[in-house]
N, C-alpha and C positions, 0 to 999 in steps of 0.2 A: 504493499499499501504505500504512495506517495504521502509526501509532507501534507500535500495541499487535498486530498482525503483524510487526513487524522481522522481520529474518533473525538468530535466537537468536544465529548466528558473529560480527554484526558486535559491535564495539567498545562503542557506544552501549548493547547489547542486553546483553551481559553485566554491564555497571555497575548498567542498573536491575534486573536482575536480583539478581543481589548485594545492593542497595538494599535488595528485596523480601524477602530471605531475613533480613538484617539486621533488619529494622524489621517483625516476623511479626504482632506481637500487635496488636490493636487496642485504645485504651483508651479512649477517645471517639468518638462519633460526634454531631454535632449539626447542626444548619441556621444556626443561630447564627455566623457568624465572630467577633463578639467572645467567646464564649465558649473556642473555640479558640484563639484569641490569646493571654487568661487562663492557658489551661491551660497553653500554648505555654510564654507566659513563668514560670511557677510550674514547670514541670521546668527549664528553662533553670537557673532560678536555684539549684536542687540538684543539676546538671552531671548532669542524666538526659538522655542522648542520645535526639532522638525526629522522628520524619517526620512532615509534615503532607501527607493528600493530597487530591481534591476528586471526588466522583461529580456524577451529572447533579443531585441535590437534596442532600446533605451533604456536610460537611470532615471528614473524619475524621484523629485522630491517632493514630499510630502508634509501639509503641516497640521493641526486643528482649524476648527470651521472656524474657531472666534478671533484666531491668528493670520487668517485668511488675508485681509484686507492689508494687513501691517505687513506680511512675507512681501505681499508683492508689490507694495510701495519699495519696500529695502530692495529689492533683487530689482525694479524696473530703475533704479537710483541710480543703484550699481553702476548697470548694464551702460545708463546714460553716459556718466561720468568716463567710462573706460569706453565708450564706443570706437574710440580711435588708436585705442592700445593694444599692444606694442606698435608702436611706428613703425613701418613702412620703410623698407632698410633704402636712404638715399640712392640714388643711382649712382655708382662710382666708376669714372675712368679705369678704375684700379680690377674691376669686374668682370670685363672684358679679354677675351684670350680668340684674338683670332683664328681662321680656320686653317691658314695657310701664311708661311712664311712673306714678311714683306718684301715685294719686287726691288728688290736695292740694284742686286748686281745686275738686273736689268737695266735698270734706270740708268746706271752708273755706265753702263756697255754700251747702249744708245748713244750716250753722249759723247762717249771716245771714239766709236765708231763714225758717228757722223764729221767729227771732226778729224779724224783720219780722211774722211771724203773731200772734207773743204778746204781743210788748213785753217792756219790765221788771218786773219780780215783783212781783203784785200779790194782792190774796187773792181777789177778787174773778174772776181768773180760770180758767176751767178747765183751762186745760194746766195752771197751776202747781199747784192744789188738787187733780189727778188726777193729773199727771208726774213733781210734786217730790219729793225723798225727805224719807220721812218715817217716823223711826223708828218713831212709833208705828201706823202703819197696815202698817209692812213687820214687824216684828216680833208685835206683835196679831195684825193682819187677813190677814196672808201676803201681804200684795200687793208681792211682788220686784219684778215690774216696774219698779217707781218705781226700782231700780235703776241700771237701763240708762237709764231714759226723762230722770231728773236730770242725764245727762250732757249733753244736746243743751241744757237751759232755763241762761239765763245772769240772772242779776238786774240788770243794767242793761247801757249801750253798753261802759263800759269796763272791763268785767266781759266780756263777750263780745271785745273787741280786743285784751285783754292775751292769752285765748288764745289766738285766733286767730293772731296774729302768731307767738308763742312756738313755740304748739305747731304751727302750719303747720310751721316751718322742722323742729322735730325729727322730726314726723310723715313728712315726703320723706324724710328722711336716713332715717329708719329702715327706710320701705319700700322706700330701694334698698338696706338690707343683710338683708330678709328676704323680700321679694317683697308685694305688692298684699294678698292674699286675707291668706294669712299673718302681719305684717302686721296689719292692720285686725281679724282676728278674736285676734288675742294682745291687742290695746289695749284690745279690749273688754271681754274675758274677766277680763283683769287689774284693769283698771278697774270694771268689777262687783264681783273680789272684794273689791277693795279696801276700796270703800264698804258690802259688808257687814260686814269685819270692823269697821270705823270706827261703822256702826251699831249693833253687838251691845255694845262698847266703851262708845260715849256713851250706852247705853239711851235711854229715852224722852225725851220733847220736844225731838229734836234733826231742825233741819230742815235743808237741805241742795241747791243744782244748784251745776252749772258740771262743764265741756269737762278743769276743772283736775287734778281727779285720774286722768284719762286722760292727760295731758300728763306728770306727776310718774310714771307707770307705764313711759311710754316711755322716759323717763331712765335709772331703772332698769332697763329690758331694754336700752338700749345700753350702759347702765356693764359691763353681765357678757358682750354682743355681744364689746363691745371686749377682752375680757381675750382672745379667740379668737386674736387678731395676737401671735405666739410673739415672746418677746423671754429673752434670757440673765438678765437682771436681776431679781429676785425683787423685789424695789419697787417695781418697778414694776405689778406685779400690782393693787396695793392701792388704787394712781392713781384708778382709777374708781370705788373705792367714795367717795373724798373728793372726786370731783367729783360726786358724786351731793349727796353730801353738803352742797357747800357752794351750792349749785344750790337744796338744799332753804333753806339758811339764807336765801340772800339773794332770793329771789322765794317763800317756799312757806309763810313764817311772819311775814306783816307785812298790815297793815290790819283792820278791824273785821270786816268780813265772811269774813274769812280761815280757811279748815277746815282747820289746822293736822294734825288727827287724817286726815284722807282726802289732804294732800297725803303723810303721811308713809306711811303706808301704802300709798299708791298708787306712792312708789318702793321700798319693803319688798318688797311684791308684786311689781312689775317687776324686780327683782333673782331672784327665783325664778323668775320665767316667762324671763327671759334665758337664767339657767342651762338651761330645758329647750330653749330657742331654740339653743344654741350644742351642741347634743348631735348625732355624724354622724351618726345619721339622720335628724333635722330640716331638717342643712346639707343633705343630699342633695335630700330632698324638695321645698324649696325651689325644686330645679331644673324642676318639675313642672307644667305649664299649666293638666292639670285638678288637680291639687291646689290651687292658688293660685285657679281660678276656682273650685269648691265651695267653700273658706271663703270668698271675698268675699261670694256670693251668701248663704250660711249667714249672714253677719255681715249686713248688708242685711233676711234675714228676722224676725231676732231683732228689732234696731232697728224693724221697723214693727208684729213680732208683740205688743213690748211697747207702745206708743203705740195700740195698736188694743184690746187688753185696757183699758189704760187710759183710755180715751175711750169705751168701751160702756159 
């Protein structure tokens, strides 16, 4: 004979029946043991007697009829006060691991390979006459593809090595935070925008080439993305800006051929892009392999299309 079918005249049965009558009202039913334990603790803290029973699927919290209203009030107050607790973890750049390793060697190898074909800056080279950044051609003839092709050209070997060594390190770390497709697309769009702003403000008679605009765009994006790491100290929030400005002062404002405007606007546009990259939607989308693949393929297509238009 089961426990529930026990003889009602037995002492144990009388005790069980008495308990059931005393705690005749159900105040909470849930399949979460933690919720039952928490609400039981709440009732105990205010001196409301209660009993916990268990069915096949749920756990049930019982109280007496006279304590039903008070018990419901206490539980509802507890649930209301703790409706957003524990807080959801803040999205962090550090919680993301790209599915594939950053294509750093592919990027640097492509720049080096192109330089082996184009050679240093020469007025007689079709690569530079048709692909270098030229403010007159961009503003007056609408040759906007130069904003992109100029990023892939370099004036000399030292120019190439400097951008590859420093830019390669930053690009690798940047893609570790954003993913390969999003990182390459954001870098390309941001550097292109920075080149355009620089051309508009410079006006005519301005020539430029080099990957350094993209390098400073990456610096700007990294300064903003790093703000995604939460800290209790407010002054830490401005440290990324200070770091970006320091890098601009150290490596981006010296030398005869240095285009300070391109470096400055690369950094500035990078900060704006970095803010967008830190939005929850993009932080979630970067987990998508399809999203990353589409942006990566789009970036490569944009570069090839720009050069195709330039050389036609």
